[in-house]
C-alpha positions in Angstrom: 68.2 15.7 36.5 65.2 18.1 36.6 66.5 19.9 39.7 70.0 20.1 38.2 68.6 21.5 35.0 66.5 24.0 37.0 69.6 25.1 39.0 71.5 25.7 35.7 68.7 27.7 34.3 68.2 29.9 37.4 71.9 30.5 37.6 71.8 31.8 34.1 68.7 33.8 34.9 70.4 35.3 38.0 73.4 36.4 35.9 71.0 37.9 33.3 69.2 40.1 35.8 72.4 40.9 37.7 73.7 42.4 34.5 70.4 44.1 33.7 70.5 45.8 37.1 74.1 46.7 37.4 75.3 47.3 33.9 72.5 49.6 32.8 73.5 52.1 30.2 70.2 54.0 30.2 68.2 55.6 27.5 67.5 59.0 28.9 67.9 62.0 26.7 70.0 64.9 28.2 67.5 67.4 26.9 64.5 65.9 28.8 62.0 68.2 30.5 63.4 69.2 34.0 60.0 70.5 35.0 58.6 67.0 34.8 61.5 65.6 36.8 60.9 68.2 39.5 57.4 66.9 40.0 58.7 63.4 40.5 60.2 61.9 43.6 63.9 61.3 43.6 64.7 57.9 42.3 66.0 55.3 44.7 68.2 53.6 42.2 70.5 54.7 39.3 68.0 53.3 36.8 65.1 55.1 38.4 67.0 58.4 38.3 67.6 57.9 34.6 63.9 57.2 34.1 63.0 60.4 36.0 65.5 62.3 34.0 63.7 61.1 30.8 60.4 62.5 32.0 59.0 59.6 34.1 57.4 60.3 37.4 57.9 58.2 40.5 54.8 58.1 42.6 54.6 56.6 46.1 51.5 55.6 47.9 50.5 54.0 51.2 48.7 50.7 50.7 47.4 49.2 54.0 50.3 50.7 55.9 52.9 49.6 53.4 54.8 52.0 51.1 54.5 51.2 47.5 55.6 53.0 44.3 55.3 53.1 40.5 56.6 54.9 37.5 54.3 56.9 35.3 54.6 58.7 32.0 51.9 60.1 29.7 51.8 61.1 26.1 51.6 64.7 25.0 48.0 65.9 25.7 45.1 63.5 26.1 45.5 59.7 26.5 44.1 59.0 23.1 44.4 55.2 23.7 44.0 55.0 27.4 46.6 53.7 29.9 48.7 50.5 30.1 49.6 49.1 33.5 52.8 47.1 33.2 54.1 44.5 35.7 57.8 43.5 35.6 59.1 40.0 36.0 60.4 38.3 39.2 63.6 39.7 40.4 63.2 42.7 38.1 62.1 46.3 38.7 59.8 48.9 37.2 62.7 51.0 36.0 63.7 48.3 33.5 60.8 49.5 31.3 62.4 52.9 30.9 66.2 52.5 31.5 68.6 49.6 31.4 71.1 47.4 29.7 70.5 45.7 26.3 68.6 42.7 27.8 65.7 45.1 28.7 65.9 47.2 25.5 62.8 45.4 24.1 60.9 46.5 27.2 62.1 50.1 26.9 61.1 50.0 23.2 57.6 48.9 24.2 56.9 51.8 26.5 58.4 54.3 24.1 56.2 52.9 21.3 53.1 53.0 23.6 53.7 56.6 24.5 54.2 57.5 20.8 50.9 55.9 19.9 48.9 57.8 22.5 48.9 55.4 25.5 49.9 56.5 29.0 52.1 54.0 30.8 52.2 53.0 34.5 54.9 50.5 35.5 54.1 48.9 38.9 56.8 48.0 41.4 56.7 44.7 43.3 57.6 44.2 46.9 60.9 42.6 48.0 60.8 39.8 50.6 57.2 40.6 51.5 55.4 37.9 49.5 55.5 34.5 51.1 54.6 31.0 50.0 52.1 28.7 51.7 54.7 27.7 54.3 55.5 31.3 55.1 58.9 31.5 53.4 59.7 34.8 51.8 59.8 34.7 48.0 62.1 37.6 47.1 61.1 40.4 44.6 58.0 39.3 42.8 54.3 40.0 42.6 51.9 38.1 44.8 50.1 36.2 42.0 49.2 32.9 43.8 46.0 32.2 45.6 46.7 31.4 49.2 44.8 31.5 52.5 46.5 34.7 53.6 45.4 38.2 52.2 46.9 39.1 48.9 49.6 41.7 48.9 49.2 43.2 45.5 45.5 43.3 44.7 44.9 46.2 47.1 47.9 48.0 45.6 46.5 47.6 42.0 43.1 48.6 43.2 44.5 51.8 44.6 46.2 52.5 41.3 42.8 52.0 39.6 40.9 54.1 42.2 43.3 56.9 42.8 46.4 57.2 40.6 44.8 56.7 37.2 41.9 59.1 37.7 44.3 61.7 39.1 46.6 61.6 36.2 44.1 61.1 33.3 43.6 64.4 31.4 40.1 65.5 30.6 38.7 64.1 27.4 41.0 61.1 27.5 40.1 57.5 26.7 38.8 55.6 29.7 40.4 52.3 28.5 42.7 50.5 31.0 45.0 47.7 29.8 47.3 45.4 31.6 50.4 43.4 30.5 53.2 41.8 32.5 56.2 39.5 32.1 56.7 36.1 33.8 55.4 36.3 37.4 54.3 39.8 36.4 52.3 38.0 33.6 50.8 35.6 36.2 49.8 38.7 38.3 48.3 40.3 35.2 45.9 37.4 34.8 45.2 37.4 38.6 44.5 41.2 38.6 42.6 41.4 35.3 40.2 38.6 36.4 39.8 40.1 39.9 39.1 43.6 38.5 37.4 42.2 35.4 34.9 45.0 35.1 37.6 47.7 35.2 40.1 46.2 32.7 39.5 46.7 29.0 42.0 44.0 27.8 45.1 42.2 29.0 48.1 40.5 27.5 50.2 38.2 29.7 53.8 37.5 28.5 55.6 34.3 29.2 53.1 33.4 31.9 50.8 30.6 33.1 47.8 30.1 35.4 47.9 31.9 38.7 45.0 29.9 40.1 46.8 26.6 39.6 50.4 27.4 40.3 52.2 27.7 43.6 55.6 29.2 44.5 57.8 27.1 46.7 60.3 29.6 48.0 62.8 27.1 49.5 66.2 28.7 48.8 67.7 25.2 48.6 65.8 24.6 45.3 67.3 27.6 43.5 70.4 29.7 43.7 68.5 32.8 42.5 68.3 35.2 45.4 66.2 37.9 43.8 63.2 35.7 43.2 63.6 32.7 45.5 62.6 29.1 44.9 60.6 27.5 42.1 57.0 27.5 40.7 55.1 24.3 40.6 51.8 23.3 38.8 49.2 22.0 41.3 47.9 19.2 39.2 51.2 17.6 38.0 53.4 18.8 40.9 55.9 19.5 38.1 58.2 22.5 38.0 56.9 24.9 35.3 60.3 24.6 33.4 59.6 20.9 32.6 58.2 19.7 29.3 54.4 19.4 29.5 54.6 20.6 33.1 51.0 21.9 33.1 49.4 19.2 31.0 46.6 17.4 32.9 43.3 15.8 32.0 41.5 17.9 34.6 42.2 20.6 37.1 40.7 19.8 40.5 43.5 21.6 42.3 42.5 24.9 40.7 41.6 27.7 43.2 38.2 29.3 42.8 38.2 32.1 40.2 36.4 35.4 41.0 32.6 35.1 40.3 31.2 36.8 37.3 28.5 38.8 39.1 27.2 39.9 35.7 30.3 41.8 35.0 31.7 42.4 31.5 34.9 40.4 31.1 38.0 41.7 29.3 39.4 40.1 26.2 42.9 38.7 26.4 45.8 37.8 24.2 48.8 35.6 25.4 52.4 36.1 24.2 55.1 33.5 24.5 58.1 31.9 22.7 57.6 28.1 22.3 61.2 27.7 23.3 60.8 29.5 26.6 63.1 27.8 29.1 61.4 29.1 32.2 57.7 28.7 31.6 56.8 25.7 29.5 54.3 26.3 26.7 51.9 23.9 28.3 51.5 26.3 31.2 50.6 29.2 28.9 48.0 26.9 27.2 46.5 25.8 30.5 46.1 29.5 31.5 44.3 30.2 28.2 42.1 27.2 28.5 41.1 28.2 32.0 40.4 31.8 31.0 38.1 30.6 28.2 36.4 28.2 30.6 35.7 31.2 32.9 34.1 33.2 30.1 37.0 35.4 29.0 37.3 36.0 25.2 40.5 34.8 23.7 41.9 37.0 20.9 44.3 34.3 19.8 47.8 33.6 21.3 50.9 35.1 19.7 53.4 32.3 19.8 56.9 32.5 18.4 57.7 29.1 16.9 60.2 26.8 18.6 63.7 27.1 17.4 66.2 24.6 18.9 66.3 23.7 22.6 64.6 25.6 25.4 66.4 28.8 26.3 66.1 31.1 29.3 66.7 34.1 27.1 63.5 33.3 25.2 61.6 33.8 28.4 62.4 37.5 28.3 60.4 40.2 26.7 61.1 40.3 23.0 60.9 43.0 20.3 58.5 40.8 18.3 55.8 41.3 21.0 55.7 45.1 21.0 53.7 46.0 18.0 51.2 43.1 18.3 50.5 43.9 21.9 49.9 47.6 21.1 47.8 46.7 18.0 45.7 44.4 20.2 45.2 47.1 22.8 44.5 49.8 20.2 41.8 47.6 18.7 40.1 47.3 22.0 40.1 51.0 23.0 36.4 51.4 22.3 35.3 48.1 23.7 
């Protein structure tokens, strides 16, 4: 029954993101600054081209011989509030934070609000069929959040954004604050990256996400019909799929991978965001992540949880308008940390 329920949910999720990608209506203004677009690379997709038309820049970079890209936009003048690095969910794309169908309108509203409040925004792009699970099976389009024996694909990419892209784009006199947020597996990767680069991240806010150090992808295509982000995610302690009730509830966590050492570094504060009726990541998985973060010395600013309303629902896993202002208020309050 659990597998059947999972298949039903991932079919729905596949439909959702198919519609998001193919039925995009865009939000670009026809009067956007063409000079900004001229500085950007040509978008690879319709959605990217709409973002560029609306003043976003597509920036490509070589990371360990692999071509990576991101979308960037800054406010007018200085970055009064610093910069927010945003990570999309599994099967998604960076352009869904600046162009798209109604399912991603809350994400678009988030970046628009951030820019209006003086934050710069960088939306990172995951690889596609590069990340693999422990058995070497490709996992589709998602960030490489899990801790495995092989080298991580995305930590060097994020490190290069911190080392090169942000300093090159930051106007003189801007805030030095760097924030991170991400949805779903992008939220898992937010936790992984913010703890790996703990001394360089001011604060972070994972959305609809659990513990990257105790969760594994099983990218067996027979377990899910979703092609864009293959397979399932399983908690290491319970061996339960993260969609199951109390999937991540355990008396102890001996299967947890080692977290990065403190080394005397200042650790960023965090705030988690989730709907209690999330039909993809059970609330117990969010709570486990928070518990482990506190155990490792990270300061919890208090989770923002939308109360449960009815049965679990895959739509409640998505980014919601209700998150936008609280995330930005949280980041704004940490600018001078």
